[in-house]
C-alpha positions in Angstrom: 0.0 0.0 0.0 2.8 2.4 0.9 4.6 1.5 -2.4 1.5 2.4 -4.4 1.1 5.8 -2.6 4.7 6.7 -3.3 4.4 5.8 -7.0 1.4 7.9 -7.5 3.1 10.9 -5.8 6.1 10.5 -8.1 3.9 10.4 -11.2 2.1 13.5 -10.0 5.3 15.5 -9.5 6.6 14.4 -12.9 3.4 15.5 -14.6 3.6 18.9 -12.8 7.2 19.5 -13.8 6.5 18.7 -17.5 3.6 21.1 -17.4 5.7 24.0 -16.0 8.4 23.3 -18.6 5.8 23.5 -21.4 4.4 26.8 -20.1 7.9 28.3 -20.0 8.7 27.2 -23.5 5.5 28.6 -24.7 6.3 32.0 -23.1 9.7 32.1 -24.7 8.3 31.2 -28.1 5.6 34.0 -27.8 8.2 36.6 -26.9 10.4 35.7 -29.9 7.4 35.9 -32.2 6.4 39.3 -30.8 9.9 40.7 -31.3 10.0 39.4 -34.9 6.7 41.0 -35.6 7.7 44.5 -34.3 11.2 44.5 -35.8 10.1 46.4 -38.9 8.8 49.5 -37.0 11.2 52.4 -36.0 10.9 53.8 -32.4 9.6 57.3 -31.9 12.4 59.8 -30.9 11.7 62.6 -28.4 13.8 65.8 -28.3 15.6 66.4 -25.0 14.7 69.7 -23.2 17.0 71.2 -20.6 16.1 73.5 -17.8 18.2 76.6 -16.9 17.8 79.9 -15.2 17.2 82.9 -17.5 17.2 86.6 -16.9 16.1 89.7 -18.8 18.9 92.0 -19.8 18.3 95.7 -19.0 20.5 98.3 -20.6 21.0 101.4 -18.6 23.6 103.8 -17.2 25.9 102.3 -14.6 28.8 103.5 -12.5 31.2 100.6 -12.2 32.6 99.9 -8.7 36.4 99.3 -8.4 37.2 97.1 -5.5 40.6 97.0 -3.9 42.2 96.2 -0.6 44.5 98.5 1.4 45.8 99.5 4.8 44.7 102.5 7.0 47.5 104.9 7.9 47.6 108.1 10.0 48.7 111.3 8.3 49.4 113.0 11.6 51.8 111.2 14.0 54.3 112.5 16.5 57.1 110.6 18.1 57.5 111.5 21.8 61.2 111.7 22.4 63.3 113.1 25.2 65.2 116.2 24.0 67.8 115.7 26.8 68.7 113.0 29.2 67.4 112.9 32.8 65.2 111.3 35.3 61.4 111.2 34.9 59.9 113.0 37.9 56.3 113.3 36.6 54.0 111.4 34.2 50.5 112.2 33.1 47.8 110.1 34.9 46.6 108.8 31.5 50.0 108.2 30.0 49.2 104.7 28.6 48.5 102.9 25.4 45.2 104.0 23.8 44.6 106.9 26.2 43.2 110.2 24.8 45.1 113.4 25.5 44.3 117.1 24.7 46.5 119.6 23.0 49.0 121.2 25.4 48.6 118.5 28.1 51.7 117.7 30.1 52.7 114.1 29.4 56.2 113.6 30.7 58.4 115.8 33.0 62.1 115.3 33.5 64.1 116.5 36.5 64.5 120.3 35.8 67.1 121.1 38.5 70.2 121.3 36.2 68.3 123.2 33.5 66.8 125.5 36.2 70.3 126.3 37.5 71.6 127.0 34.0 68.7 129.3 33.4 69.2 131.3 36.6 72.9 131.6 35.8 72.0 132.9 32.3 69.6 135.5 33.9 72.5 136.7 36.1 74.8 137.0 33.1 72.1 139.1 31.3 72.0 141.4 34.3 75.7 141.8 34.3 75.8 142.5 30.6 73.1 145.1 31.0 75.0 146.8 33.8 78.2 146.8 31.7 76.2 148.3 28.8 74.9 151.1 31.0 78.4 151.9 32.2 79.7 152.0 28.7 77.0 154.4 27.7 77.8 156.7 30.5 81.6 156.6 29.7 80.8 157.4 26.1 78.8 160.5 27.2 81.6 161.7 29.4 84.1 161.1 26.5 82.0 163.2 24.2 81.9 166.1 26.8 85.7 165.9 27.1 86.2 166.3 23.4 83.9 169.3 23.4 85.8 170.8 26.3 89.2 170.2 24.6 87.9 171.7 21.4 86.8 174.9 23.2 90.1 175.2 25.0 91.9 174.8 21.6 89.8 177.5 20.1 90.8 179.8 23.1 94.5 179.0 22.5 94.1 179.8 18.8 92.5 183.2 19.7 95.3 184.0 22.2 97.9 183.1 19.5 96.1 185.4 17.0 96.2 188.4 19.5 99.8 187.8 20.3 100.6 187.6 16.6 98.8 190.9 16.0 100.8 192.6 18.9 104.0 191.2 17.5 103.2 192.6 14.0 102.8 196.1 15.6 106.1 195.7 17.4 104.5 195.7 20.8 104.8 192.0 22.0 107.9 190.1 22.7 109.1 187.1 20.6 109.2 184.8 23.6 105.5 185.5 24.4 104.6 184.7 20.8 106.4 181.4 21.0 104.7 180.5 24.3 101.3 181.1 22.6 102.2 178.9 19.7 103.2 176.1 22.0 100.0 176.5 24.0 97.9 176.3 20.8 99.8 173.1 19.7 99.3 171.5 23.1 95.5 172.3 22.9 95.3 170.5 19.5 97.1 167.5 21.0 94.6 167.5 23.9 91.8 167.4 21.4 93.3 164.4 19.6 93.7 162.6 23.0 90.1 163.2 23.9 89.0 161.9 20.5 91.0 158.7 21.0 89.3 158.3 24.4 85.9 158.8 22.7 86.8 156.1 20.1 87.8 153.7 22.9 84.5 154.4 24.8 82.5 153.8 21.6 84.3 150.4 21.1 83.6 149.5 24.7 79.9 150.3 24.2 79.8 148.1 21.1 81.5 145.3 23.0 79.0 145.7 25.9 76.1 145.4 23.4 77.6 142.3 21.9 78.0 140.8 25.4 74.4 141.6 26.2 73.3 139.9 23.0 75.4 136.8 23.8 73.9 136.7 27.3 70.4 136.9 26.0 71.1 134.1 23.5 72.5 132.0 26.4 69.4 132.8 28.4 67.1 131.8 25.5 69.0 128.5 25.1 68.8 127.8 28.9 65.0 128.5 28.8 64.6 126.2 25.8 66.5 123.4 27.7 64.3 124.0 30.7 61.1 123.8 28.5 62.5 120.6 27.0 62.3 118.9 30.4 58.5 118.9 29.8 56.9 116.9 26.9 53.5 118.2 26.0 50.9 117.1 23.4 51.2 119.2 20.3 47.7 118.1 19.2 44.8 116.1 20.5 45.1 112.4 19.9 45.7 109.0 21.3 48.9 107.5 22.7 50.6 104.4 21.4 53.8 102.4 22.0 54.2 104.0 25.5 57.6 103.2 27.1 58.1 105.3 30.2 57.9 104.9 34.0 58.2 107.4 36.7 61.7 107.5 38.2 63.2 106.0 35.0 66.4 107.4 33.6 66.1 108.3 29.9 68.8 109.3 27.4 68.8 112.1 24.9 66.4 111.4 21.9 65.0 108.3 23.5 61.5 107.4 22.3 58.9 107.4 25.0 55.8 106.8 22.9 53.7 107.8 19.9 50.9 110.4 19.6 48.4 109.6 16.8 45.6 111.8 15.6 42.7 109.2 15.0 40.7 111.7 13.0 43.5 112.3 10.4 43.5 108.9 8.5 44.0 107.8 5.0 44.0 104.5 3.2 46.7 103.3 0.8 45.6 100.7 -1.8 47.1 99.4 -5.1 45.3 99.2 -8.4 46.4 97.9 -11.8 47.6 100.3 -14.5 44.5 99.7 -16.5 42.3 100.6 -13.6 44.4 103.6 -12.8 43.9 104.9 -16.4 40.1 104.9 -15.8 40.5 107.1 -12.7 42.3 110.0 -14.6 41.0 112.7 -16.8 42.2 113.7 -20.3 45.1 115.7 -18.8 46.2 112.7 -16.7 45.1 114.3 -13.4 43.5 112.1 -10.8 39.8 112.5 -10.6 38.1 113.7 -7.4 36.1 110.5 -6.8 34.3 109.3 -3.7 35.6 106.3 -1.8 33.9 103.9 0.5 36.2 102.1 3.1 34.8 98.9 4.7 36.2 97.0 7.6 34.8 93.5 7.9 33.9 92.4 11.4 31.9 89.6 13.1 29.0 92.0 13.8 29.0 93.4 10.2 31.0 95.7 8.1 32.1 99.1 9.4 32.1 101.7 6.7 33.7 105.1 6.3 33.6 107.6 3.5 36.5 109.4 1.9 37.9 111.0 -1.2 40.6 110.0 -3.6 43.5 112.4 -2.9 46.8 111.4 -4.6 48.9 108.8 -6.3 52.4 107.7 -5.5 55.2 109.4 -7.4 57.1 106.3 -8.3 56.6 102.5 -8.6 58.4 100.4 -6.0 60.8 97.7 -7.1 59.1 94.3 -7.6 55.5 95.6 -7.8 53.2 96.7 -10.5 50.3 99.0 -10.8 49.8 102.3 -9.0 49.6 103.0 -5.3 46.7 105.4 -4.5 45.8 107.3 -1.4 42.3 108.3 -0.2 41.6 110.7 2.7 39.0 109.4 5.1 36.6 112.2 6.0 33.5 110.6 7.6 33.6 107.6 10.0 37.3 107.8 10.7 36.7 107.4 14.4 35.9 103.7 14.0 39.1 102.9 12.1 42.6 102.6 13.4 46.0 102.8 11.7 47.0 99.3 10.5 43.4 98.1 9.7 43.2 95.9 6.6 40.1 97.3 4.7 38.2 96.9 1.5 38.1 100.0 -0.7 35.3 100.6 -3.1 35.6 103.4 -5.6 32.9 104.5 -8.0 34.3 104.9 -11.6 32.9 107.3 -14.2 29.4 106.2 -15.4 29.0 104.0 -18.5 26.0 104.5 -20.9 23.9 101.8 -22.5 25.4 98.9 -20.5 24.0 96.0 -18.5 25.2 94.0 -15.5 24.9 90.2 -15.7 26.4 87.2 -13.9 29.9 86.3 -15.1 28.6 82.7 -15.4 26.5 83.8 -18.4 29.5 84.7 -20.5 31.9 82.1 -21.9 35.6 82.4 -22.8 34.7 83.7 -26.3 32.6 86.6 -24.8 29.3 85.2 -26.0 26.0 84.6 -24.3 23.1 82.3 -25.0 19.9 84.2 -26.0 16.5 82.7 -25.6 15.0 82.8 -29.1 11.9 81.6 -30.9 10.2 78.4 -29.5 12.6 78.7 -26.5 15.6 77.7 -28.5 19.0 79.0 -27.7 21.1 81.3 -29.9 24.6 82.7 -29.4 25.2 86.5 -29.3 28.5 88.3 -28.9 29.0 90.8 -26.1 31.7 93.2 -25.1 32.9 92.8 -21.5 33.7 96.2 -20.0 34.2 95.5 -16.3 34.3 92.5 -14.0 32.9 93.1 -10.5 33.0 90.0 -8.3 30.6 87.4 -9.7 29.1 90.0 -12.2 30.3 91.6 -15.4 29.2 94.8 -17.1 28.6 94.3 -20.8 27.6 96.1 -24.0 25.7 94.2 -26.7 23.7 94.7 -29.9 20.5 93.0 -28.8 17.5 94.9 -27.3 16.6 95.6 -23.7 14.5 92.9 -22.2 16.1 90.1 -24.2 16.4 86.9 -22.0 19.7 85.2 -21.7 20.9 82.1 -19.8 22.2 83.2 -16.4 24.3 80.1 -15.8 25.9 78.3 -18.7 26.8 74.7 -18.6 28.6 72.4 -21.1 25.2 70.8 -21.9 23.8 74.1 -23.3 24.5 75.4 -26.8 23.1 76.8 -30.0 19.8 75.3 -31.1 19.0 73.5 -27.9 15.5 73.7 -26.7 15.2 75.2 -23.2 12.7 75.1 -20.4 13.4 78.6 -18.9 13.4 79.1 -15.1 12.7 82.8 -14.4 13.3 84.6 -11.1 10.5 84.0 -8.7 9.3 81.0 -10.7 8.7 77.7 -8.8 11.8 75.5 -9.2 14.3 78.4 -9.6 17.1 78.1 -7.0 17.6 80.7 -4.4 21.0 82.5 -4.2 23.2 81.1 -1.4 25.1 83.3 1.2 27.5 80.4 1.9 29.3 77.9 -0.3 30.9 74.5 0.3 34.5 74.4 -0.9 36.3 71.4 -2.2 39.6 70.4 -0.6 41.8 71.9 -3.4 40.0 75.2 -3.5 40.0 75.5 0.3 43.8 74.7 0.5 44.6 77.3 -2.1 42.8 80.0 -0.2 44.3 79.0 3.1 47.8 79.0 1.6 47.2 82.5 0.1 46.1 83.9 3.5 49.1 82.4 5.4 51.6 83.6 2.8 50.3 87.2 2.6 52.7 89.3 4.6 50.8 92.6 4.1 47.7 91.3 5.8 47.4 92.1 9.5 47.4 89.2 12.0 43.8 89.8 13.2 42.5 89.7 9.6 44.5 86.5 8.9 42.9 84.8 12.0 39.4 85.8 10.9 39.9 84.6 7.4 41.4 81.3 8.5 38.6 80.7 11.0 36.0 81.2 8.2 37.8 79.0 5.8 37.9 76.2 8.3 34.1 76.1 8.5 32.1 73.6 6.4 30.1 76.5 4.9 32.3 79.5 4.0 30.7 82.9 3.3 30.5 83.8 -0.3 31.8 87.3 0.3 35.0 85.9 1.9 35.6 83.6 -1.0 35.0 86.3 -3.6 37.3 88.7 -1.7 40.2 86.3 -1.5 39.9 84.9 -5.0 39.8 88.4 -6.4 43.1 89.1 -4.7 44.7 85.9 -6.0 43.5 86.5 -9.5 44.6 90.2 -9.5 
């Protein structure tokens, strides 16, 4: 009985297997026949449509913005140096780095004992010279009176000689008396000469006394100057820096004790290329009076100040190119400090009939893709006039309002049908404030910041901290890459 059951089960499984094999073979045969039947018909081809952002070009009058980077300097600085050696006996209460001082305020006072003694001695010398001058003036007056008296006596002797000569001519007087009168007249003349010699000597003594008084006054002036030099006062209102003085310290002549900086008299020095410089001059080659915006980046936002382009360097330094420009900071100078690494934006002369578009819309041959009939792309040449960060200013022959591809890719070209994505349309991407950098790009920016010797240390630390983040601000990347690319 068990043998019969197993035999029937085996036959059933064999029949089921053969049935499944028959069904599979039939399915394969049907597929082959269907493929043979449809081999003569060609498949229907569909055109591939790409999606891309488009924008309308608006031609207008624009003032290009020239962006450069520079360093803030002070145009009014004073080194506080000791005019003479000595001991510091007095310091201002706020004589420290960063302290504000007013014009005329006493900052440092040296021991004035020696200078005071020299001044007192000079005062005494002046008094002595004045007394000697007065005595010489009196002696000169007496000498003049002596000359007058001698001249009168000589005149009397001459008159007496004339009378005696008259008596002798009439035969009344004696010859001896006449000779005595002649001798007396000659002696009177000699007396006049002696008095004149004394007068000349008195005049010379007066001149010498005046010269001595002048020397004494010069010595007094020098002594008073040295006494004043024991006090160092602020020549203008400003802030102190690099302070190096302590009360009781001994300083030598011309030793530097600090710096006085006027924080309101600032300028920024920045370098531009020769081509950029040519656009900032007029037909005569003179620098234009253009407004300048100075921006200092900080964690809380940019700090801005306004200024005016003032001058250009007279010569080009060895090993550099371009031109070094200077701009005077007029408004907002209080927030800046000498040594700040700032961004300088300068408005160039206006350009007519131009448009500003993303730089990604222009290829290496200076052409753009224009959205034409049936949304098909066409190439149009443009003239690139300026590059400003991620944008360019162009001039072209097509009309205002013409739509162009804002971001070109290798997949887009002439004749391709496009599904345009316009600003504000669903599916159009939003502009990002941050960007993710690949390893090579990040390493290049980090190496540039570390190798830049002109960049202040605080600016280096800030840039490196931002570059080490996963998402780096777009403004930081643009700023550094513009410096690398010149």
